[in-house]
Each structure stands twice: as C-alpha cells, then as structure tokens.
N, CA and C atoms as an extended XYZ file, in Angstrom:
423
Properties=species:S:1:pos:R:3:atomname:S:1:resname:S:1:resid:I:1 pbc="F F F"
N         7.222       15.995       -6.643 N   MET     1
C         7.009       14.542       -6.703 CA  MET     1
C         7.923       15.021       -8.589 C   MET     1
N         8.802       13.821       -8.602 N   ASN     2
C         9.553       13.317      -10.060 CA  ASN     2
C         8.962       11.637      -10.026 C   ASN     2
N         8.875       11.709      -11.280 N   PHE     3
C         9.070       10.171      -11.530 CA  PHE     3
C         9.128       10.320      -13.199 C   PHE     3
N         9.570        9.076      -13.749 N   TYR     4
C        10.144        8.335      -14.574 CA  TYR     4
C         9.953        7.185      -15.261 C   TYR     4
N         9.462        6.321      -15.607 N   PHE     5
C         9.320        5.105      -16.571 CA  PHE     5
C        10.461        4.393      -16.997 C   PHE     5
N        11.074        3.408      -16.340 N   VAL     6
C        12.264        2.399      -16.817 CA  VAL     6
C        11.675        0.935      -17.121 C   VAL     6
N        11.919        0.077      -18.634 N   ASN     7
C        11.085       -0.778      -18.813 CA  ASN     7
C         9.807       -0.847      -18.093 C   ASN     7
N         9.766       -1.181      -17.445 N   GLN     8
C         8.280       -2.226      -16.653 CA  GLN     8
C         8.368       -1.520      -15.118 C   GLN     8
N         9.716       -0.597      -15.238 N   TRP     9
C         9.848        0.221      -13.543 CA  TRP     9
C         9.205        1.216      -13.812 C   TRP     9
N         8.260        2.145      -12.701 N   LEU    10
C         7.556        3.510      -12.371 CA  LEU    10
C         8.448        3.797      -11.335 C   LEU    10
N         9.486        4.909      -11.192 N   HIS    11
C        10.054        5.152      -10.088 CA  HIS    11
C         9.986        6.321       -9.690 C   HIS    11
N         9.053        6.751       -8.668 N   VAL    12
C         8.555        7.775       -7.941 CA  VAL    12
C         9.958        8.288       -6.930 C   VAL    12
N        10.083        9.647       -6.699 N   THR    13
C        10.939       10.527       -5.640 CA  THR    13
C        10.193       11.646       -5.340 C   THR    13
N        10.977       11.965       -4.151 N   GLY    14
C        10.688       13.661       -3.548 CA  GLY    14
C         8.710       13.999       -3.078 C   GLY    14
N         8.908       14.362       -2.703 N   GLY    15
C         7.634       15.008       -2.066 CA  GLY    15
C         6.413       13.978       -2.124 C   GLY    15
N         5.405       14.450       -2.054 N   ASP    16
C         4.064       13.868       -2.016 CA  ASP    16
C         3.258       13.110       -3.324 C   ASP    16
N         3.002       12.154       -3.163 N   ILE    17
C         1.877       11.631       -4.050 CA  ILE    17
C         0.992       12.008       -4.054 C   ILE    17
N         0.336       13.053       -5.071 N   PRO    18
C        -0.963       13.973       -5.200 CA  PRO    18
C        -1.952       12.688       -5.156 C   PRO    18
N        -3.026       12.699       -4.562 N   PRO    19
C        -4.993       11.862       -4.394 CA  PRO    19
C        -4.834       11.894       -6.107 C   PRO    19
N        -4.573       10.343       -6.551 N   SER    20
C        -5.506        9.874       -7.955 CA  SER    20
C        -3.941       10.184       -9.377 C   SER    20
N        -2.960       10.177       -8.509 N   ALA    21
C        -1.670       10.568       -9.791 CA  ALA    21
C        -1.226        9.529      -10.797 C   ALA    21
N        -1.783        8.264      -10.184 N   PHE    22
C        -1.437        7.612      -11.473 CA  PHE    22
C        -2.321        6.352      -12.467 C   PHE    22
N        -3.855        7.048      -11.883 N   ASN    23
C        -4.894        6.526      -12.356 CA  ASN    23
C        -4.937        6.200      -14.115 C   ASN    23
N        -4.862        5.264      -14.489 N   GLY    24
C        -4.973        5.137      -15.763 CA  GLY    24
C        -3.505        5.003      -16.483 C   GLY    24
N        -2.419        4.563      -15.579 N   TYR    25
C        -0.999        4.356      -16.088 CA  TYR    25
C        -0.816        2.472      -15.853 C   TYR    25
N        -1.704        1.846      -16.356 N   ASN    26
C        -1.359        0.718      -16.486 CA  ASN    26
C        -0.467        0.008      -17.656 C   ASN    26
N         0.915        0.702      -17.478 N   ILE    27
C         2.039        0.722      -18.452 CA  ILE    27
C         3.130       -0.075      -17.579 C   ILE    27
N         3.009       -0.068      -16.166 N   PHE    28
C         4.023       -0.528      -15.687 CA  PHE    28
C         3.695       -1.676      -14.413 C   PHE    28
N         4.622       -2.597      -14.053 N   SER    29
C         3.843       -3.719      -13.127 CA  SER    29
C         4.861       -3.414      -12.006 C   SER    29
N         5.988       -2.514      -11.956 N   LEU    30
C         6.939       -2.891      -10.793 CA  LEU    30
C         6.798       -1.283      -10.511 C   LEU    30
N         6.754       -0.677       -9.076 N   ALA    31
C         6.967        0.010       -8.721 CA  ALA    31
C         7.602        0.744       -7.722 C   ALA    31
N         8.737        1.681       -7.648 N   ASN    32
C         9.921        1.924       -6.718 CA  ASN    32
C         9.410        2.824       -5.814 C   ASN    32
N         9.272        3.549       -4.886 N   ILE    33
C         8.703        4.654       -4.596 CA  ILE    33
C         9.767        4.898       -3.154 C   ILE    33
N        10.543        5.986       -3.517 N   SER    34
C        11.069        6.298       -2.712 CA  SER    34
C        11.242        8.126       -1.990 C   SER    34
N        11.639        8.464       -0.543 N   LYS    35
C        11.558        9.812       -0.169 CA  LYS    35
C        10.171       10.943       -0.608 C   LYS    35
N         9.339        9.873       -0.508 N   VAL    36
C         8.146       10.175       -0.334 CA  VAL    36
C         7.514       10.535        0.605 C   VAL    36
N         6.640       11.880        1.791 N   GLY    37
C         6.218       11.464        2.783 CA  GLY    37
C         5.181       10.694        2.643 C   GLY    37
N         3.957       11.201        1.870 N   THR    38
C         2.880       10.210        1.885 CA  THR    38
C         2.168       10.378        0.280 C   THR    38
N         1.828        8.824        0.169 N   ILE    39
C         1.001        8.327       -1.133 CA  ILE    39
C        -0.495        8.634       -1.139 C   ILE    39
N        -0.820        9.738       -1.735 N   GLY    40
C        -2.266        9.932       -1.941 CA  GLY    40
C        -3.115        8.978       -2.096 C   GLY    40
N        -4.431        9.807       -1.643 N   GLU    41
C        -5.583        8.878       -1.733 CA  GLU    41
C        -5.912        8.403       -3.073 C   GLU    41
N        -6.151        6.955       -3.621 N   SER    42
C        -6.287        6.484       -4.619 CA  SER    42
C        -5.158        6.656       -5.973 C   SER    42
N        -3.938        6.751       -5.007 N   ALA    43
C        -3.073        7.746       -5.963 CA  ALA    43
C        -2.333        6.299       -6.851 C   ALA    43
N        -2.798        5.011       -7.048 N   PHE    44
C        -2.832        3.912       -7.480 CA  PHE    44
C        -3.779        3.231       -8.005 C   PHE    44
N        -5.456        3.986       -7.523 N   LYS    45
C        -6.248        2.765       -7.537 CA  LYS    45
C        -6.331        2.420       -8.773 C   LYS    45
N        -7.047        0.280       -8.803 N   SER    46
C        -7.384        0.180       -9.873 CA  SER    46
C        -6.269       -0.052      -11.124 C   SER    46
N        -4.613       -0.818      -10.809 N   LEU    47
C        -3.839       -0.534      -11.883 CA  LEU    47
C        -3.875       -1.669      -11.875 C   LEU    47
N        -4.738       -2.888      -12.574 N   ILE    48
C        -4.216       -3.619      -13.164 CA  ILE    48
C        -2.948       -4.206      -13.318 C   ILE    48
N        -1.899       -3.236      -13.777 N   SER    49
C        -0.510       -3.871      -14.413 CA  SER    49
C         0.036       -4.247      -13.200 C   SER    49
N        -0.395       -3.837      -12.603 N   VAL    50
C         1.028       -3.762      -11.164 CA  VAL    50
C         0.910       -4.250       -9.960 C   VAL    50
N         2.464       -5.217       -9.847 N   GLN    51
C         2.504       -6.485       -9.185 CA  GLN    51
C         3.552       -6.235       -8.418 C   GLN    51
N         4.696       -5.630       -8.021 N   GLU    52
C         5.574       -5.101       -7.048 CA  GLU    52
C         5.499       -3.882       -6.972 C   GLU    52
N         5.388       -3.738       -5.172 N   VAL    53
C         5.491       -2.158       -4.877 CA  VAL    53
C         6.719       -2.743       -3.731 C   VAL    53
N         7.675       -1.358       -4.279 N   TYR    54
C         8.737       -1.631       -3.113 CA  TYR    54
C         8.851        0.200       -2.515 C   TYR    54
N         8.727        0.284       -1.380 N   ILE    55
C         8.224        1.265       -0.948 CA  ILE    55
C         9.567        2.033        0.180 C   ILE    55
N        10.648        2.790        0.335 N   TYR    56
C        11.034        3.621        1.420 CA  TYR    56
C        11.189        5.281        1.196 C   TYR    56
N        11.280        5.192        2.287 N   ASP    57
C        11.325        6.336        3.417 CA  ASP    57
C        10.117        7.101        3.083 C   ASP    57
N         8.647        6.448        3.338 N   VAL    58
C         7.494        6.986        3.463 CA  VAL    58
C         7.049        6.804        4.740 C   VAL    58
N         6.185        7.571        5.500 N   THR    59
C         5.151        7.429        6.464 CA  THR    59
C         4.142        7.224        6.207 C   THR    59
N         3.114        7.990        5.355 N   THR    60
C         1.615        7.809        5.351 CA  THR    60
C         1.458        7.041        3.833 C   THR    60
N         0.785        6.368        3.887 N   ILE    61
C        -0.282        5.892        2.720 CA  ILE    61
C        -2.038        6.233        3.018 C   ILE    61
N        -2.349        6.899        2.348 N   LEU    62
C        -3.673        7.383        2.420 CA  LEU    62
C        -4.785        6.250        1.957 C   LEU    62
N        -5.639        6.362        2.426 N   ASP    63
C        -7.146        6.015        1.794 CA  ASP    63
C        -7.164        5.771       -0.123 C   ASP    63
N        -7.358        3.889        0.194 N   ASN    64
C        -8.026        3.856       -1.424 CA  ASN    64
C        -6.430        3.595       -2.204 C   ASN    64
N        -5.458        3.932       -1.990 N   ALA    65
C        -3.782        4.135       -2.555 CA  ALA    65
C        -3.338        3.094       -3.114 C   ALA    65
N        -4.065        1.812       -2.848 N   PHE    66
C        -3.628        0.168       -4.140 CA  PHE    66
C        -4.859       -0.338       -4.029 C   PHE    66
N        -6.210        0.239       -4.216 N   TYR    67
C        -7.338       -0.425       -3.916 CA  TYR    67
C        -7.576       -1.114       -5.299 C   TYR    67
N        -7.875       -2.363       -5.019 N   ASN    68
C        -9.233       -2.727       -6.832 CA  ASN    68
C        -7.435       -2.843       -7.781 C   ASN    68
N        -5.925       -3.336       -6.864 N   CYS    69
C        -4.640       -3.276       -7.855 CA  CYS    69
C        -4.618       -5.116       -7.739 C   CYS    69
N        -5.575       -5.948       -8.553 N   TYR    70
C        -6.286       -7.163       -8.754 CA  TYR    70
C        -4.690       -7.729       -8.706 C   TYR    70
N        -3.561       -7.564       -9.042 N   ASN    71
C        -2.075       -8.445       -9.663 CA  ASN    71
C        -1.152       -8.148       -8.493 C   ASN    71
N        -1.408       -7.226       -7.654 N   LEU    72
C        -0.384       -6.943       -6.611 CA  LEU    72
C        -0.319       -8.268       -6.128 C   LEU    72
N         1.288       -8.468       -6.143 N   VAL    73
C         1.679       -9.624       -5.287 CA  VAL    73
C         2.412       -9.533       -4.153 C   VAL    73
N         2.766       -8.172       -4.141 N   LYS    74
C         4.439       -8.211       -3.314 CA  LYS    74
C         4.676       -6.765       -3.143 C   LYS    74
N         4.397       -6.182       -1.191 N   VAL    75
C         4.200       -4.692       -1.461 CA  VAL    75
C         5.730       -4.905       -0.098 C   VAL    75
N         6.414       -3.990       -0.346 N   GLN    76
C         7.439       -3.877        0.525 CA  GLN    76
C         7.551       -2.519        1.512 C   GLN    76
N         6.779       -2.558        2.685 N   LEU    77
C         6.915       -1.403        3.557 CA  LEU    77
C         8.304       -0.849        4.076 C   LEU    77
N         8.443        0.388        4.169 N   PRO    78
C         9.439        1.180        4.932 CA  PRO    78
C         9.728        1.040        6.739 C   PRO    78
N        11.116        0.860        7.131 N   GLU    79
C        10.735        1.405        8.337 CA  GLU    79
C        10.214        2.137        8.797 C   GLU    79
N        10.367        3.217        7.820 N   THR    80
C         9.436        4.652        8.504 CA  THR    80
C         8.088        4.290        8.065 C   THR    80
N         7.032        3.839        7.734 N   ILE    81
C         5.488        3.635        8.243 CA  ILE    81
C         5.200        4.146        9.382 C   ILE    81
N         3.877        4.536        9.074 N   ARG    82
C         3.244        4.712       10.572 CA  ARG    82
C         1.516        4.552       10.910 C   ARG    82
N         1.446        4.968        9.159 N   PHE    83
C        -0.167        5.179        8.665 CA  PHE    83
C        -0.450        4.400        7.702 C   PHE    83
N        -1.391        3.485        7.924 N   ILE    84
C        -2.004        3.042        6.509 CA  ILE    84
C        -3.609        3.217        6.013 C   ILE    84
N        -3.937        4.156        5.272 N   GLY    85
C        -5.507        4.094        5.651 CA  GLY    85
C        -6.732        3.234        5.312 C   GLY    85
N        -7.807        3.861        5.056 N   ASN    86
C        -8.852        3.412        4.835 CA  ASN    86
C        -8.783        2.409        3.499 C   ASN    86
N        -9.078        1.079        3.336 N   SER    87
C        -9.280        0.111        2.096 CA  SER    87
C        -7.465        0.622        1.529 C   SER    87
N        -6.548        0.857        2.187 N   ALA    88
C        -5.753        1.405        1.127 CA  ALA    88
C        -4.966       -0.156        0.089 C   ALA    88
N        -5.125       -1.339        0.803 N   PHE    89
C        -4.968       -2.497        0.071 CA  PHE    89
C        -5.867       -3.431       -0.446 C   PHE    89
N        -7.576       -3.092       -0.208 N   GLN    90
C        -8.382       -3.452       -0.109 CA  GLN    90
C        -8.270       -4.609       -1.658 C   GLN    90
N        -9.177       -5.650       -2.080 N   ASN    91
C        -8.776       -5.842       -3.106 CA  ASN    91
C        -7.918       -6.086       -3.780 C   ASN    91
N        -6.749       -5.940       -3.292 N   CYS    92
C        -5.601       -6.748       -4.209 CA  CYS    92
C        -5.655       -8.415       -3.671 C   CYS    92
N        -6.306       -9.209       -4.064 N   GLN    93
C        -6.508      -10.787       -4.213 CA  GLN    93
C        -5.173      -11.301       -3.749 C   GLN    93
N        -4.026      -10.746       -4.841 N   LEU    94
C        -3.152      -11.872       -4.451 CA  LEU    94
C        -1.920      -11.243       -3.360 C   LEU    94
N        -2.465      -10.440       -3.094 N   LEU    95
C        -1.480      -10.260       -1.884 CA  LEU    95
C        -1.585      -10.454       -0.538 C   LEU    95
N        -0.266      -11.460       -0.614 N   ASN    96
C        -0.667      -12.233        0.592 CA  ASN    96
C         0.470      -12.654        2.033 C   ASN    96
N         0.995      -11.320        1.917 N   GLU    97
C         1.959      -10.769        3.264 CA  GLU    97
C         2.412       -9.516        3.188 C   GLU    97
N         2.057       -9.179        4.301 N   ILE    98
C         2.765       -7.490        4.625 CA  ILE    98
C         3.549       -7.561        5.869 C   ILE    98
N         4.434       -7.062        5.936 N   GLN    99
C         5.151       -6.924        7.515 CA  GLN    99
C         5.446       -5.438        7.660 C   GLN    99
N         5.150       -4.804        8.738 N   THR   100
C         4.975       -3.266        9.356 CA  THR   100
C         6.180       -3.302       10.251 C   THR   100
N         6.888       -2.174       10.971 N   PRO   101
C         7.863       -1.894       11.944 CA  PRO   101
C         7.416       -1.944       13.068 C   PRO   101
N         8.240       -2.313       13.999 N   ASN   102
C         7.433       -2.365       15.365 CA  ASN   102
C         6.827       -0.628       16.054 C   ASN   102
N         7.148        0.646       14.891 N   SER   103
C         6.631        1.792       15.230 CA  SER   103
C         5.893        2.191       14.544 C   SER   103
N         5.145        1.076       13.719 N   PHE   104
C         4.097        1.222       13.158 CA  PHE   104
C         2.684        1.544       14.362 C   PHE   104
N         2.025        2.384       13.205 N   GLN   105
C         1.072        2.990       14.634 CA  GLN   105
C        -0.420        2.588       14.157 C   GLN   105
N        -1.170        2.622       12.873 N   HIS   106
C        -2.409        2.963       12.405 CA  HIS   106
C        -2.830        2.116       11.353 C   HIS   106
N        -3.848        1.316       11.190 N   LEU   107
C        -4.078        0.514       10.672 CA  LEU   107
C        -5.893        0.946       10.343 C   LEU   107
N        -5.697        1.714        9.216 N   GLY   108
C        -7.595        1.924        8.770 CA  GLY   108
C        -8.324        0.708        8.547 C   GLY   108
N        -9.632        1.231        8.691 N   ASP   109
C       -10.974        0.586        8.161 CA  ASP   109
C       -10.169       -0.599        6.869 C   ASP   109
N       -10.948       -1.700        7.017 N   TYR   110
C       -10.808       -2.745        5.655 CA  TYR   110
C        -9.180       -2.207        5.078 C   TYR   110
N        -8.187       -2.203        5.212 N   ALA   111
C        -7.088       -1.667        4.466 CA  ALA   111
C        -6.881       -3.332        4.135 C   ALA   111
N        -6.794       -3.969        4.382 N   PHE   112
C        -6.259       -5.342        3.760 CA  PHE   112
C        -7.463       -6.482        3.562 C   PHE   112
N        -8.679       -6.026        3.325 N   CYS   113
C        -9.935       -6.500        3.169 CA  CYS   113
C       -10.004       -7.019        1.726 C   CYS   113
N       -10.195       -8.478        1.525 N   ASN   114
C       -10.457       -9.240       -0.077 CA  ASN   114
C        -9.060       -9.075       -0.652 C   ASN   114
N        -7.994       -9.466        0.591 N   THR   115
C        -6.383       -9.884        0.110 CA  THR   115
C        -6.570      -11.257        0.488 C   THR   115
N        -5.223      -11.811        0.282 N   SER   116
C        -4.685      -12.797        0.474 CA  SER   116
C        -3.777      -13.115        2.011 C   SER   116
N        -3.665      -11.667        2.657 N   VAL   117
C        -2.664      -11.397        3.588 CA  VAL   117
C        -3.284      -12.444        4.800 C   VAL   117
N        -2.790      -13.705        5.431 N   THR   118
C        -3.271      -14.205        6.122 CA  THR   118
C        -2.672      -13.725        7.528 C   THR   118
N        -2.139      -12.897        7.901 N   LYS   119
C        -1.294      -13.117        9.384 CA  LYS   119
C        -0.594      -11.319        8.980 C   LYS   119
N        -0.935      -10.579        9.930 N   PHE   120
C        -0.837       -9.343       10.097 CA  PHE   120
C         0.333       -8.923       11.315 C   PHE   120
N         1.045       -8.530       11.455 N   ASN   121
C         2.180       -8.159       12.511 CA  ASN   121
C         2.810       -6.962       12.686 C   ASN   121
N         2.675       -6.488       14.156 N   TYR   122
C         2.670       -5.084       14.965 CA  TYR   122
C         3.214       -5.008       16.003 C   TYR   122
N         3.929       -3.870       15.837 N   GLY   123
C         4.302       -3.948       17.539 CA  GLY   123
C         4.141       -2.992       18.379 C   GLY   123
N         4.520       -2.589       19.564 N   SER   124
C         3.729       -1.570       20.516 CA  SER   124
C         3.392       -0.466       20.241 C   SER   124
N         4.255       -0.145       19.723 N   ALA   125
C         3.458        1.375       19.235 CA  ALA   125
C         1.860        1.675       18.401 C   ALA   125
N         1.282        0.568       17.976 N   ILE   126
C         0.396        0.304       17.761 CA  ILE   126
C        -1.329        1.352       18.301 C   ILE   126
N        -1.622        1.924       17.467 N   LYS   127
C        -2.838        2.699       18.479 CA  LYS   127
C        -3.621        2.563       18.273 C   LYS   127
N        -4.132        2.495       16.536 N   TYR   128
C        -4.998        1.942       15.901 CA  TYR   128
C        -5.286        0.916       15.148 C   TYR   128
N        -6.220       -0.105       15.356 N   ILE   129
C        -6.815       -0.897       14.447 CA  ILE   129
C        -8.220       -1.224       14.179 C   ILE   129
N        -8.193       -0.894       12.414 N   GLY   130
C        -9.306       -0.233       12.002 CA  GLY   130
C       -10.902       -1.449       11.900 C   GLY   130
N       -11.386       -1.421       11.356 N   ASN   131
C       -12.519       -2.499       11.445 CA  ASN   131
C       -12.636       -3.117       10.356 C   ASN   131
N       -12.464       -4.573       10.766 N   MET   132
C       -11.543       -5.580       10.002 CA  MET   132
C       -12.987       -6.323        8.969 C   MET   132
N       -14.118       -6.161        9.425 N   HIS   133
C       -15.482       -7.074        9.366 CA  HIS   133
C       -15.407       -7.209        7.604 C   HIS   133
N       -15.668       -8.012        6.915 N   SER   134
C       -15.787       -8.992        5.590 CA  SER   134
C       -14.222       -8.672        4.826 C   SER   134
N       -13.335       -9.090        5.758 N   ILE   135
C       -11.670       -9.287        5.972 CA  ILE   135
C       -11.694      -10.886        5.693 C   ILE   135
N       -10.325      -11.496        5.286 N   ASN   136
C       -10.658      -12.900        5.113 CA  ASN   136
C       -10.601      -13.151        6.073 C   ASN   136
N       -11.518      -14.095        6.407 N   ALA   137
C       -11.827      -14.952        7.527 CA  ALA   137
C       -10.772      -15.606        8.495 C   ALA   137
N        -9.260      -15.770        7.574 N   ASN   138
C        -7.957      -16.614        7.696 CA  ASN   138
C        -7.217      -15.497        8.446 C   ASN   138
N        -7.286      -14.511        8.795 N   LEU   139
C        -6.173      -13.085        9.157 CA  LEU   139
C        -6.430      -13.135        9.905 C   LEU   139
N        -4.832      -13.298       10.805 N   GLU   140
C        -4.308      -13.848       12.439 CA  GLU   140
C        -3.855      -12.207       12.283 C   GLU   140
N        -4.336      -11.420       13.561 N   ILE   141
C        -3.873       -9.928       14.217 CA  ILE   141
C        -3.580      -10.261       15.689 C   ILE   141
C-alpha cells in the first residue's frame, strides 16, 4: 500500500489497507482510495475529520472500517465492491446515501446502523443481508 497527502486529500493506492492503518490521522477531510483489494478492519475508524471518500477498484470493506466517522457525508463505492463487513459505516451519522452495483453480494450486521441512509438498493447477486436491528427506522431495503 502506498499513500500520500496533498492539501486536505489522502490518496491510497495498491495492495490492501491494513487494520487500523489510519487511526489518529485526523488531518484530511477527503480520501481517494484506488487499486486496493481490501480496506482492513478499523482502517479509518473514528476519524472525525473525514467528510468524503471516493473508492475505486476495491472488492472488500471489512468490519468497522469507517466506524464512528461522524462527519462522513459521502461515500462513492466502485462497481467492483462485493462485500461490506459488520458495522463498516456504523455511527457515520451524516452519511445519507449509498449505492451498490448489481454484483454486490454481502452486507454485514449493522453496516449502516446510526446513519442517515434511508434507502439501500442492491442487485440480484446479493447473498447475505445482516442483522439490521437498531438501524434507523426509516431505512428501506
């Protein structure tokens, strides 16, 4: 994995993002993630500065990857995404929209719990939708 900062942007390319890789890096508000196979567990957990994340060529987002990113407003997922783990975006209270491709397969438990997401669309390839108890009452799946 390679990464660098330019102004308020974090750019990450190549390899996988290891668990807890950016914990404590509250110096960027925008992230561009490309050519990364997997975003590891808790990789961006509790980063209050991050507001927008653009993800390209990623297949897997593991558990708690963006957990407690309170100011996260926008996440752009790639056509390659197949798996979103447990609590991946839990407590991202300002996140209000998420779109997945038709080939999306797995949504973990509480993945969007305590967000502002009201609609989650998925295609015919879906194999698992996790426990959504305690999720926003307005979520339409």
